[in-house]
C-alpha angles and dihedrals in degrees: 000000000000119000112267118250113255117252106249098148096120103038092109129049114273127221110259091246094053115121132190115257135170096245133140093285092055092044091055094058102023099113091052091045093052094045092052098036108040115060113219095009094136093050091050091052092047092057096054096080089048091055091044092054089056099044108026102088103168096258097150136063120241131212089270091059093248128122111269140160113247116217130187122206105193114199091012097176105183094355100259093148092050089047092052093048097043090051091062102036133065116250093254096048102074138037106201126195110194111189132186135159092222114087093197089055092049092047093052093043091053092052092051097042094044089053097050103029108025094155098046120103098244116153116196114201129184104214145114105272089221090064097049119116105217126217119212109288145173100221139023124189123200101181111182090327110107091063090066095051125092108271093237092057098052100082091043091056093046091052089052089050092051092050092050096050118092120229106284093027125127141217119211113204119186119182147159106247141191135213126237092224104083096206094049092044092050091051092050093046091051091051087052089055088050087055089054092046089052087054090056100260112148124226089254092053093048092048093043095053092044090055093044092053095048109122088000099076109039115183132207130203117264089242091055091051090057092046092051092048088054090049089051089058105268107134093192133035133156138186107244099172136029132169118170106306096347121091138174124207131193117209121195130212 
């Protein structure tokens, strides 16, 4: 694979009205941005096929008429979740629907996935995940996606996910979170910025991205995520991964 472009989006001061968006510039440097900005991202991806092997029990029928496990990757960006799953499953085992609202993201993901997994059943769809009509499935992944949705649409989407999952299916929800205690939250946020500094982000880049994401990325507390999952119908959910202010939850149907 070609070397990823370095993330230099916030090396110059931004206009006060600038907002983060998943456009061509972000697509070009997205792998580098994620690697340097999301602690534990690689480990979280690596665990998804392991979870899938436990909970994807071929309860759906694919386009070839054979039994498959259907998986949704909501807010797929460049298709990292699909890539991780396809790398550990045979082409006929999974039917993956990877959905993102950004056409540049979908276009790049298709190029990468077609190159590496041309015979896998991976369907890339440019759409708002809130508008998707789900088919029955074994697994749904919301990887750093819910935090970008309007707050009033989050529970509605989770209820749709719950309804689509078959009994025994799972939802993986990975999010940036905050704490209710202001002192503890401030300490954890500052340690996150230390993580970014250790990954060679400058103070201007850290500040620039923070300003660009204001009112674009809206976090919830980890406790609220569990409460909302319960309200959506999931009787059981647990936090399986946490690194600074990032957490991943598995919810069971």
